[in-house]
N, C-alpha and C positions, 0 to 999 in steps of 0.2 A: 795858658798855665803860668805865664811869667808873671801875671798881677798878683795870682795867688801866692807863688811861690816868695815874691816880694813882700806880700804882707805877712805871711807866715814867719819868714826870715826876720823882719823888724820886730814882730810879736816876740821870738825866742830871744834876738838879742836884748830886747826891752827885760824880758823876764831875766835874762842871765844878769843885765845889770843891777836889776832889784836884789836879787840873790846872791850876787859877788861871784857867779858859777863863769868862769873865763872859758870852759869850753862850751856851754851854751852860748855866751855871746858870738865865738868864732863861727859856731855852727850858724847861728841866725845871720850873720853876716855874710857866710859863703851863701846860704840859701837865697839872700836876697840879691846878690850880685848874680848868681845863677836865673835870678827871675828878671832882672835889668837884662843880662844877655840875652835871655828867650825872646823878649819884647823888641830887643834890637834886631836879633835875627829875622822875627816874623816881619818887622816894619820893611827890612831891607828885602826881604823874598817878595814881599808885595808889591815893592816898587820896581823889581825885576821883572814880574808876572805883568805889571803894567806896561813896562818898555816891550817886553814880547810881545804884549797884544798891539801895541802901536807900530811896530815892526812889521806883524801880520797883516794889520789894515793897509799900511803903506804899499806893501809888496802886493796885496790883492788890488787896489786901487790901480798901481804901474800895470798889472796884467790884463785889468779891463778897459785900459784908456786906450 
């Protein structure tokens, strides 16, 4: 969803720039930041899950050794 929010936000911001609508510019910028934050959170959650999986595999190897 983050990528979609970033794209929609960028579009709103551009539309606000073209029309001179500062509230639309702010709304678009906020939506773009939100999308970037969601992407970052998803990336970090994936990295955390990878580390949890590695730890579980290491634990299983130690128990079976």
